PyMOL commands that place a pseudoatom at each C-alpha (Angstrom):
pseudoatom trace, name=CA, resn=LYS, resi=1, chain=A, elem=C, hetatm=0, pos=[0.055, 0.291, 0.013]
pseudoatom trace, name=CA, resn=LYS, resi=2, chain=A, elem=C, hetatm=0, pos=[2.889, 2.738, 1.198]
pseudoatom trace, name=CA, resn=GLU, resi=3, chain=A, elem=C, hetatm=0, pos=[4.441, 2.480, -3.520]
pseudoatom trace, name=CA, resn=LEU, resi=4, chain=A, elem=C, hetatm=0, pos=[0.581, 2.928, -4.028]
pseudoatom trace, name=CA, resn=LYS, resi=5, chain=A, elem=C, hetatm=0, pos=[0.370, 6.129, -1.647]
pseudoatom trace, name=CA, resn=GLN, resi=6, chain=A, elem=C, hetatm=0, pos=[3.272, 7.197, -2.785]
pseudoatom trace, name=CA, resn=ALA, resi=7, chain=A, elem=C, hetatm=0, pos=[3.360, 7.071, -6.659]
pseudoatom trace, name=CA, resn=SER, resi=8, chain=A, elem=C, hetatm=0, pos=[2.543, 10.291, -8.507]
pseudoatom trace, name=CA, resn=THR, resi=9, chain=A, elem=C, hetatm=0, pos=[-0.084, 7.979, -11.907]
pseudoatom trace, name=CA, resn=ILE, resi=10, chain=A, elem=C, hetatm=0, pos=[-0.151, 4.548, -11.411]
pseudoatom trace, name=CA, resn=TYR, resi=11, chain=A, elem=C, hetatm=0, pos=[-0.320, 2.645, -14.878]
pseudoatom trace, name=CA, resn=ILE, resi=12, chain=A, elem=C, hetatm=0, pos=[-1.011, -0.921, -15.017]
pseudoatom trace, name=CA, resn=MET, resi=13, chain=A, elem=C, hetatm=0, pos=[-0.710, -3.568, -18.425]
pseudoatom trace, name=CA, resn=GLY, resi=14, chain=A, elem=C, hetatm=0, pos=[-0.479, -7.067, -18.997]
pseudoatom trace, name=CA, resn=HIS, resi=15, chain=A, elem=C, hetatm=0, pos=[1.030, -9.203, -21.774]
pseudoatom trace, name=CA, resn=LYS, resi=16, chain=A, elem=C, hetatm=0, pos=[1.303, -8.660, -25.544]
pseudoatom trace, name=CA, resn=PHE, resi=17, chain=A, elem=C, hetatm=0, pos=[-2.016, -10.057, -27.069]
pseudoatom trace, name=CA, resn=SER, resi=18, chain=A, elem=C, hetatm=0, pos=[-3.322, -9.805, -24.275]
pseudoatom trace, name=CA, resn=ASP, resi=19, chain=A, elem=C, hetatm=0, pos=[-6.426, -12.321, -23.131]
pseudoatom trace, name=CA, resn=LEU, resi=20, chain=A, elem=C, hetatm=0, pos=[-8.772, -12.789, -20.929]
pseudoatom trace, name=CA, resn=ASP, resi=21, chain=A, elem=C, hetatm=0, pos=[-6.774, -13.108, -17.963]
pseudoatom trace, name=CA, resn=SER, resi=22, chain=A, elem=C, hetatm=0, pos=[-4.554, -10.586, -19.187]
pseudoatom trace, name=CA, resn=VAL, resi=23, chain=A, elem=C, hetatm=0, pos=[-7.319, -8.289, -19.348]
pseudoatom trace, name=CA, resn=GLY, resi=24, chain=A, elem=C, hetatm=0, pos=[-9.635, -9.341, -16.458]
pseudoatom trace, name=CA, resn=SER, resi=25, chain=A, elem=C, hetatm=0, pos=[-6.924, -8.439, -14.526]
pseudoatom trace, name=CA, resn=ALA, resi=26, chain=A, elem=C, hetatm=0, pos=[-5.677, -5.548, -15.452]
pseudoatom trace, name=CA, resn=PHE, resi=27, chain=A, elem=C, hetatm=0, pos=[-9.335, -3.517, -14.931]
pseudoatom trace, name=CA, resn=GLY, resi=28, chain=A, elem=C, hetatm=0, pos=[-10.180, -5.353, -11.694]
pseudoatom trace, name=CA, resn=LEU, resi=29, chain=A, elem=C, hetatm=0, pos=[-7.213, -4.112, -10.400]
pseudoatom trace, name=CA, resn=TYR, resi=30, chain=A, elem=C, hetatm=0, pos=[-7.837, -0.578, -12.139]
pseudoatom trace, name=CA, resn=PHE, resi=31, chain=A, elem=C, hetatm=0, pos=[-11.781, -0.203, -10.682]
pseudoatom trace, name=CA, resn=ALA, resi=32, chain=A, elem=C, hetatm=0, pos=[-10.757, -1.090, -7.306]
pseudoatom trace, name=CA, resn=LEU, resi=33, chain=A, elem=C, hetatm=0, pos=[-7.989, 1.381, -7.172]
pseudoatom trace, name=CA, resn=ARG, resi=34, chain=A, elem=C, hetatm=0, pos=[-9.257, 4.403, -8.423]
pseudoatom trace, name=CA, resn=ASP, resi=35, chain=A, elem=C, hetatm=0, pos=[-11.780, 6.197, -6.456]
pseudoatom trace, name=CA, resn=ARG, resi=36, chain=A, elem=C, hetatm=0, pos=[-8.147, 6.372, -3.971]
pseudoatom trace, name=CA, resn=TYR, resi=37, chain=A, elem=C, hetatm=0, pos=[-5.654, 6.983, -6.869]
pseudoatom trace, name=CA, resn=ASP, resi=38, chain=A, elem=C, hetatm=0, pos=[-4.507, 8.622, -9.541]
pseudoatom trace, name=CA, resn=VAL, resi=39, chain=A, elem=C, hetatm=0, pos=[-4.811, 5.429, -12.157]
pseudoatom trace, name=CA, resn=LYS, resi=40, chain=A, elem=C, hetatm=0, pos=[-4.702, 4.551, -16.162]
pseudoatom trace, name=CA, resn=MET, resi=41, chain=A, elem=C, hetatm=0, pos=[-4.526, 1.066, -17.753]
pseudoatom trace, name=CA, resn=GLY, resi=42, chain=A, elem=C, hetatm=0, pos=[-3.011, 0.587, -20.854]
pseudoatom trace, name=CA, resn=VAL, resi=43, chain=A, elem=C, hetatm=0, pos=[-3.906, -2.443, -23.200]
pseudoatom trace, name=CA, resn=ASN, resi=44, chain=A, elem=C, hetatm=0, pos=[-2.811, -2.505, -26.862]
pseudoatom trace, name=CA, resn=LYS, resi=45, chain=A, elem=C, hetatm=0, pos=[-5.843, -1.886, -28.898]
pseudoatom trace, name=CA, resn=GLN, resi=46, chain=A, elem=C, hetatm=0, pos=[-4.329, -3.507, -31.973]
pseudoatom trace, name=CA, resn=GLN, resi=47, chain=A, elem=C, hetatm=0, pos=[-3.470, -6.335, -30.885]
pseudoatom trace, name=CA, resn=THR, resi=48, chain=A, elem=C, hetatm=0, pos=[-5.982, -7.411, -28.335]
pseudoatom trace, name=CA, resn=LEU, resi=49, chain=A, elem=C, hetatm=0, pos=[-7.041, -10.752, -28.187]
pseudoatom trace, name=CA, resn=ALA, resi=50, chain=A, elem=C, hetatm=0, pos=[-9.202, -9.504, -25.436]
pseudoatom trace, name=CA, resn=ARG, resi=51, chain=A, elem=C, hetatm=0, pos=[-10.908, -6.720, -27.878]
pseudoatom trace, name=CA, resn=PRO, resi=52, chain=A, elem=C, hetatm=0, pos=[-14.651, -8.776, -26.904]
pseudoatom trace, name=CA, resn=LEU, resi=53, chain=A, elem=C, hetatm=0, pos=[-14.198, -7.092, -23.722]
pseudoatom trace, name=CA, resn=VAL, resi=54, chain=A, elem=C, hetatm=0, pos=[-11.804, -4.293, -24.026]
pseudoatom trace, name=CA, resn=ASP, resi=55, chain=A, elem=C, hetatm=0, pos=[-15.507, -2.676, -25.888]
pseudoatom trace, name=CA, resn=PHE, resi=56, chain=A, elem=C, hetatm=0, pos=[-17.683, -4.275, -23.317]
pseudoatom trace, name=CA, resn=LEU, resi=57, chain=A, elem=C, hetatm=0, pos=[-15.492, -1.843, -21.049]
pseudoatom trace, name=CA, resn=ARG, resi=58, chain=A, elem=C, hetatm=0, pos=[-15.686, 0.400, -22.897]
pseudoatom trace, name=CA, resn=PHE, resi=59, chain=A, elem=C, hetatm=0, pos=[-19.064, 0.653, -22.765]
pseudoatom trace, name=CA, resn=SER, resi=60, chain=A, elem=C, hetatm=0, pos=[-20.608, -0.221, -19.667]
pseudoatom trace, name=CA, resn=ASP, resi=61, chain=A, elem=C, hetatm=0, pos=[-17.267, 1.838, -17.756]
pseudoatom trace, name=CA, resn=LYS, resi=62, chain=A, elem=C, hetatm=0, pos=[-17.395, 5.948, -19.209]
pseudoatom trace, name=CA, resn=GLU, resi=63, chain=A, elem=C, hetatm=0, pos=[-14.746, 6.786, -16.796]
pseudoatom trace, name=CA, resn=CYS, resi=64, chain=A, elem=C, hetatm=0, pos=[-12.716, 3.597, -17.976]
pseudoatom trace, name=CA, resn=GLN, resi=65, chain=A, elem=C, hetatm=0, pos=[-9.063, 5.114, -18.841]
pseudoatom trace, name=CA, resn=ILE, resi=66, chain=A, elem=C, hetatm=0, pos=[-7.876, 2.538, -21.438]
pseudoatom trace, name=CA, resn=PHE, resi=67, chain=A, elem=C, hetatm=0, pos=[-4.113, 3.811, -22.539]
pseudoatom trace, name=CA, resn=ASP, resi=68, chain=A, elem=C, hetatm=0, pos=[-2.446, 3.045, -26.040]
pseudoatom trace, name=CA, resn=TYR, resi=69, chain=A, elem=C, hetatm=0, pos=[1.725, 4.372, -24.537]
pseudoatom trace, name=CA, resn=GLU, resi=70, chain=A, elem=C, hetatm=0, pos=[1.732, 6.683, -26.906]
pseudoatom trace, name=CA, resn=GLU, resi=71, chain=A, elem=C, hetatm=0, pos=[-0.889, 8.369, -25.052]
pseudoatom trace, name=CA, resn=ILE, resi=72, chain=A, elem=C, hetatm=0, pos=[0.875, 8.769, -22.231]
pseudoatom trace, name=CA, resn=ALA, resi=73, chain=A, elem=C, hetatm=0, pos=[4.528, 8.416, -23.264]
pseudoatom trace, name=CA, resn=HIS, resi=74, chain=A, elem=C, hetatm=0, pos=[4.872, 12.672, -22.004]
pseudoatom trace, name=CA, resn=GLU, resi=75, chain=A, elem=C, hetatm=0, pos=[3.303, 12.964, -19.104]
pseudoatom trace, name=CA, resn=VAL, resi=76, chain=A, elem=C, hetatm=0, pos=[6.007, 9.314, -17.177]
pseudoatom trace, name=CA, resn=ASP, resi=77, chain=A, elem=C, hetatm=0, pos=[7.353, 10.158, -14.081]
pseudoatom trace, name=CA, resn=GLU, resi=78, chain=A, elem=C, hetatm=0, pos=[9.782, 9.413, -11.440]
pseudoatom trace, name=CA, resn=ASP, resi=79, chain=A, elem=C, hetatm=0, pos=[6.808, 8.928, -9.248]
pseudoatom trace, name=CA, resn=ALA, resi=80, chain=A, elem=C, hetatm=0, pos=[5.400, 6.729, -11.391]
pseudoatom trace, name=CA, resn=LEU, resi=81, chain=A, elem=C, hetatm=0, pos=[4.013, 3.510, -10.684]
pseudoatom trace, name=CA, resn=LEU, resi=82, chain=A, elem=C, hetatm=0, pos=[3.526, 0.211, -12.813]
pseudoatom trace, name=CA, resn=ILE, resi=83, chain=A, elem=C, hetatm=0, pos=[2.000, -2.669, -11.594]
pseudoatom trace, name=CA, resn=VAL, resi=84, chain=A, elem=C, hetatm=0, pos=[1.910, -5.817, -14.689]
pseudoatom trace, name=CA, resn=VAL, resi=85, chain=A, elem=C, hetatm=0, pos=[-0.973, -8.063, -14.403]
pseudoatom trace, name=CA, resn=ASP, resi=86, chain=A, elem=C, hetatm=0, pos=[-0.700, -11.801, -16.422]
pseudoatom trace, name=CA, resn=THR, resi=87, chain=A, elem=C, hetatm=0, pos=[3.258, -12.104, -16.689]
pseudoatom trace, name=CA, resn=HIS, resi=88, chain=A, elem=C, hetatm=0, pos=[6.421, -10.679, -14.876]
pseudoatom trace, name=CA, resn=ARG, resi=89, chain=A, elem=C, hetatm=0, pos=[9.289, -11.345, -18.645]
pseudoatom trace, name=CA, resn=PRO, resi=90, chain=A, elem=C, hetatm=0, pos=[9.882, -7.930, -20.000]
pseudoatom trace, name=CA, resn=ILE, resi=91, chain=A, elem=C, hetatm=0, pos=[10.224, -9.609, -23.421]
pseudoatom trace, name=CA, resn=ILE, resi=92, chain=A, elem=C, hetatm=0, pos=[6.288, -10.130, -23.822]
pseudoatom trace, name=CA, resn=MET, resi=93, chain=A, elem=C, hetatm=0, pos=[5.218, -7.307, -21.622]
pseudoatom trace, name=CA, resn=ASP, resi=94, chain=A, elem=C, hetatm=0, pos=[2.337, -4.978, -24.242]
pseudoatom trace, name=CA, resn=TYR, resi=95, chain=A, elem=C, hetatm=0, pos=[4.200, -1.892, -23.660]
pseudoatom trace, name=CA, resn=ALA, resi=96, chain=A, elem=C, hetatm=0, pos=[8.000, -2.476, -22.989]
pseudoatom trace, name=CA, resn=GLU, resi=97, chain=A, elem=C, hetatm=0, pos=[8.874, 0.976, -23.501]
pseudoatom trace, name=CA, resn=LEU, resi=98, chain=A, elem=C, hetatm=0, pos=[6.569, 2.340, -20.239]
pseudoatom trace, name=CA, resn=TYR, resi=99, chain=A, elem=C, hetatm=0, pos=[8.097, -0.256, -18.325]
pseudoatom trace, name=CA, resn=ASP, resi=100, chain=A, elem=C, hetatm=0, pos=[11.966, 0.721, -18.954]
pseudoatom trace, name=CA, resn=ARG, resi=101, chain=A, elem=C, hetatm=0, pos=[10.760, 4.784, -17.990]
pseudoatom trace, name=CA, resn=ILE, resi=102, chain=A, elem=C, hetatm=0, pos=[9.279, 3.857, -14.533]
pseudoatom trace, name=CA, resn=GLU, resi=103, chain=A, elem=C, hetatm=0, pos=[11.611, 2.935, -11.915]
pseudoatom trace, name=CA, resn=LYS, resi=104, chain=A, elem=C, hetatm=0, pos=[9.378, 1.198, -9.463]
pseudoatom trace, name=CA, resn=VAL, resi=105, chain=A, elem=C, hetatm=0, pos=[7.692, -2.350, -10.520]
pseudoatom trace, name=CA, resn=ILE, resi=106, chain=A, elem=C, hetatm=0, pos=[4.699, -4.502, -8.839]
pseudoatom trace, name=CA, resn=ILE, resi=107, chain=A, elem=C, hetatm=0, pos=[4.231, -7.848, -10.831]
pseudoatom trace, name=CA, resn=ILE, resi=108, chain=A, elem=C, hetatm=0, pos=[1.435, -10.088, -10.899]
pseudoatom trace, name=CA, resn=ASP, resi=109, chain=A, elem=C, hetatm=0, pos=[1.620, -12.918, -12.546]
pseudoatom trace, name=CA, resn=HIS, resi=110, chain=A, elem=C, hetatm=0, pos=[0.166, -16.591, -12.382]
pseudoatom trace, name=CA, resn=HIS, resi=111, chain=A, elem=C, hetatm=0, pos=[2.558, -18.408, -13.876]
pseudoatom trace, name=CA, resn=ARG, resi=112, chain=A, elem=C, hetatm=0, pos=[5.924, -20.548, -13.300]
pseudoatom trace, name=CA, resn=LYS, resi=113, chain=A, elem=C, hetatm=0, pos=[9.096, -18.075, -12.667]
pseudoatom trace, name=CA, resn=ALA, resi=114, chain=A, elem=C, hetatm=0, pos=[11.489, -18.289, -16.161]
pseudoatom trace, name=CA, resn=ASP, resi=115, chain=A, elem=C, hetatm=0, pos=[14.781, -17.020, -16.156]
pseudoatom trace, name=CA, resn=ASP, resi=116, chain=A, elem=C, hetatm=0, pos=[14.304, -13.344, -18.155]
pseudoatom trace, name=CA, resn=PHE, resi=117, chain=A, elem=C, hetatm=0, pos=[11.931, -12.274, -15.345]
pseudoatom trace, name=CA, resn=VAL, resi=118, chain=A, elem=C, hetatm=0, pos=[11.710, -8.711, -14.025]
pseudoatom trace, name=CA, resn=ASP, resi=119, chain=A, elem=C, hetatm=0, pos=[14.537, -8.569, -11.365]
pseudoatom trace, name=CA, resn=ARG, resi=120, chain=A, elem=C, hetatm=0, pos=[13.805, -4.525, -9.850]
pseudoatom trace, name=CA, resn=THR, resi=121, chain=A, elem=C, hetatm=0, pos=[10.170, -4.035, -8.362]
pseudoatom trace, name=CA, resn=VAL, resi=122, chain=A, elem=C, hetatm=0, pos=[9.517, -2.618, -4.824]
pseudoatom trace, name=CA, resn=ALA, resi=123, chain=A, elem=C, hetatm=0, pos=[6.821, -6.385, -4.656]
pseudoatom trace, name=CA, resn=ARG, resi=124, chain=A, elem=C, hetatm=0, pos=[6.129, -9.268, -6.457]
pseudoatom trace, name=CA, resn=TYR, resi=125, chain=A, elem=C, hetatm=0, pos=[2.990, -10.970, -6.056]
pseudoatom trace, name=CA, resn=MET, resi=126, chain=A, elem=C, hetatm=0, pos=[3.851, -15.018, -8.352]
pseudoatom trace, name=CA, resn=LYS, resi=127, chain=A, elem=C, hetatm=0, pos=[1.284, -17.315, -7.037]
pseudoatom trace, name=CA, resn=SER, resi=128, chain=A, elem=C, hetatm=0, pos=[2.192, -20.805, -9.322]
pseudoatom trace, name=CA, resn=SER, resi=129, chain=A, elem=C, hetatm=0, pos=[-0.826, -22.120, -7.678]
pseudoatom trace, name=CA, resn=CYS, resi=130, chain=A, elem=C, hetatm=0, pos=[-3.737, -19.942, -8.452]
pseudoatom trace, name=CA, resn=SER, resi=131, chain=A, elem=C, hetatm=0, pos=[-5.773, -20.400, -11.888]
pseudoatom trace, name=CA, resn=SER, resi=132, chain=A, elem=C, hetatm=0, pos=[-4.942, -17.436, -13.062]
pseudoatom trace, name=CA, resn=ALA, resi=133, chain=A, elem=C, hetatm=0, pos=[-4.086, -13.024, -12.498]
pseudoatom trace, name=CA, resn=CYS, resi=134, chain=A, elem=C, hetatm=0, pos=[-7.421, -13.007, -12.622]
pseudoatom trace, name=CA, resn=GLU, resi=135, chain=A, elem=C, hetatm=0, pos=[-7.710, -14.946, -8.796]
pseudoatom trace, name=CA, resn=ILE, resi=136, chain=A, elem=C, hetatm=0, pos=[-5.016, -13.223, -8.077]
pseudoatom trace, name=CA, resn=VAL, resi=137, chain=A, elem=C, hetatm=0, pos=[-6.215, -10.186, -8.133]
pseudoatom trace, name=CA, resn=THR, resi=138, chain=A, elem=C, hetatm=0, pos=[-9.502, -11.355, -6.548]
pseudoatom trace, name=CA, resn=LEU, resi=139, chain=A, elem=C, hetatm=0, pos=[-7.397, -12.698, -3.528]
pseudoatom trace, name=CA, resn=ILE, resi=140, chain=A, elem=C, hetatm=0, pos=[-5.727, -8.457, -3.687]
pseudoatom trace, name=CA, resn=ILE, resi=141, chain=A, elem=C, hetatm=0, pos=[-8.503, -6.510, -3.374]
pseudoatom trace, name=CA, resn=ARG, resi=142, chain=A, elem=C, hetatm=0, pos=[-10.524, -8.656, -0.583]
pseudoatom trace, name=CA, resn=LEU, resi=143, chain=A, elem=C, hetatm=0, pos=[-6.619, -7.195, 1.737]
pseudoatom trace, name=CA, resn=LEU, resi=144, chain=A, elem=C, hetatm=0, pos=[-7.445, -3.692, 0.133]
pseudoatom trace, name=CA, resn=GLY, resi=145, chain=A, elem=C, hetatm=0, pos=[-10.705, -4.145, 2.087]
pseudoatom trace, name=CA, resn=VAL, resi=146, chain=A, elem=C, hetatm=0, pos=[-13.608, -3.723, -1.103]
pseudoatom trace, name=CA, resn=ASP, resi=147, chain=A, elem=C, hetatm=0, pos=[-16.540, -5.568, -0.139]
pseudoatom trace, name=CA, resn=LYS, resi=148, chain=A, elem=C, hetatm=0, pos=[-18.190, -5.451, -3.591]
pseudoatom trace, name=CA, resn=LEU, resi=149, chain=A, elem=C, hetatm=0, pos=[-17.734, -4.264, -7.168]
pseudoatom trace, name=CA, resn=ALA, resi=150, chain=A, elem=C, hetatm=0, pos=[-19.691, -3.328, -10.152]
pseudoatom trace, name=CA, resn=PRO, resi=151, chain=A, elem=C, hetatm=0, pos=[-20.476, -6.074, -12.111]
pseudoatom trace, name=CA, resn=VAL, resi=152, chain=A, elem=C, hetatm=0, pos=[-18.633, -5.084, -15.305]
pseudoatom trace, name=CA, resn=ALA, resi=153, chain=A, elem=C, hetatm=0, pos=[-14.791, -5.268, -12.907]
pseudoatom trace, name=CA, resn=ALA, resi=154, chain=A, elem=C, hetatm=0, pos=[-16.657, -9.092, -11.421]
pseudoatom trace, name=CA, resn=ASN, resi=155, chain=A, elem=C, hetatm=0, pos=[-17.770, -9.726, -15.073]
pseudoatom trace, name=CA, resn=ALA, resi=156, chain=A, elem=C, hetatm=0, pos=[-13.628, -9.119, -16.113]
pseudoatom trace, name=CA, resn=LEU, resi=157, chain=A, elem=C, hetatm=0, pos=[-12.596, -10.471, -13.705]
pseudoatom trace, name=CA, resn=LEU, resi=158, chain=A, elem=C, hetatm=0, pos=[-14.101, -13.244, -13.878]
pseudoatom trace, name=CA, resn=ALA, resi=159, chain=A, elem=C, hetatm=0, pos=[-13.649, -14.284, -17.902]
pseudoatom trace, name=CA, resn=GLY, resi=160, chain=A, elem=C, hetatm=0, pos=[-9.999, -14.547, -17.230]
pseudoatom trace, name=CA, resn=ILE, resi=161, chain=A, elem=C, hetatm=0, pos=[-10.749, -16.847, -14.835]
pseudoatom trace, name=CA, resn=MET, resi=162, chain=A, elem=C, hetatm=0, pos=[-13.013, -18.437, -16.969]
pseudoatom trace, name=CA, resn=LEU, resi=163, chain=A, elem=C, hetatm=0, pos=[-10.358, -19.017, -19.515]
pseudoatom trace, name=CA, resn=ASP, resi=164, chain=A, elem=C, hetatm=0, pos=[-7.135, -19.572, -17.342]
pseudoatom trace, name=CA, resn=THR, resi=165, chain=A, elem=C, hetatm=0, pos=[-9.556, -23.012, -15.925]
pseudoatom trace, name=CA, resn=LYS, resi=166, chain=A, elem=C, hetatm=0, pos=[-11.220, -23.489, -18.762]
pseudoatom trace, name=CA, resn=SER, resi=167, chain=A, elem=C, hetatm=0, pos=[-14.854, -23.298, -17.282]
pseudoatom trace, name=CA, resn=PHE, resi=168, chain=A, elem=C, hetatm=0, pos=[-13.521, -24.530, -13.869]
pseudoatom trace, name=CA, resn=VAL, resi=169, chain=A, elem=C, hetatm=0, pos=[-12.611, -27.740, -15.282]
pseudoatom trace, name=CA, resn=MET, resi=170, chain=A, elem=C, hetatm=0, pos=[-8.837, -26.635, -15.022]
pseudoatom trace, name=CA, resn=ASN, resi=171, chain=A, elem=C, hetatm=0, pos=[-6.406, -25.366, -12.571]
pseudoatom trace, name=CA, resn=THR, resi=172, chain=A, elem=C, hetatm=0, pos=[-8.045, -24.890, -10.075]
pseudoatom trace, name=CA, resn=SER, resi=173, chain=A, elem=C, hetatm=0, pos=[-8.548, -25.254, -5.965]
pseudoatom trace, name=CA, resn=PRO, resi=174, chain=A, elem=C, hetatm=0, pos=[-10.599, -24.212, -3.358]
pseudoatom trace, name=CA, resn=THR, resi=175, chain=A, elem=C, hetatm=0, pos=[-9.126, -20.849, -3.443]
pseudoatom trace, name=CA, resn=THR, resi=176, chain=A, elem=C, hetatm=0, pos=[-10.488, -20.024, -6.981]
pseudoatom trace, name=CA, resn=PHE, resi=177, chain=A, elem=C, hetatm=0, pos=[-13.780, -20.531, -6.335]
pseudoatom trace, name=CA, resn=ARG, resi=178, chain=A, elem=C, hetatm=0, pos=[-13.376, -18.706, -3.780]
pseudoatom trace, name=CA, resn=ALA, resi=179, chain=A, elem=C, hetatm=0, pos=[-12.725, -16.057, -5.449]
pseudoatom trace, name=CA, resn=ALA, resi=180, chain=A, elem=C, hetatm=0, pos=[-15.565, -16.940, -8.110]
pseudoatom trace, name=CA, resn=ALA, resi=181, chain=A, elem=C, hetatm=0, pos=[-17.880, -16.467, -5.323]
pseudoatom trace, name=CA, resn=PHE, resi=182, chain=A, elem=C, hetatm=0, pos=[-17.145, -13.449, -4.343]
pseudoatom trace, name=CA, resn=LEU, resi=183, chain=A, elem=C, hetatm=0, pos=[-17.156, -12.022, -8.295]
pseudoatom trace, name=CA, resn=ARG, resi=184, chain=A, elem=C, hetatm=0, pos=[-20.402, -13.477, -8.283]
for i in range(1, 184): cmd.bond("trace and resi %d" % i, "trace and resi %d" % (i + 1))
show_as sticks, trace
zoom trace
């Protein structure tokens, strides 16, 4: 929480060719933080595989600030914080340029640690036992004290969990079902 409070702006992004888990976890976190902090969510709209979800989020939530890197490149300062979801490898980050420019980075990921992982972080939430980044973000949202999410945010997070568990058939645990129950 200290890093969040000290940041001038919090940027949230996922991986290249973003899927429902990447976009869903980014939006869930964005939604949970935006009332307390200056937060922006990055999605490469030309390359996303979750275009219907991105369009749904923009239509359903008029306040949603989804940026392309070119739109915010001029405003990034030394007090910015970057939260990267659903990857911990700089080579596959949606906007590696943003990662290169921001010193304070938080990683939220459910993949096993790779050799080329992000080495300069202020915090790392990596749990390969979780089904998805959306599951981890749901747990974090609850730790932040958010008791209720808007349906658009809950649906985005649930979509990511559904994708990565193949509709609750693979990679599930009791924690996965507790996260889904909270989102429901």
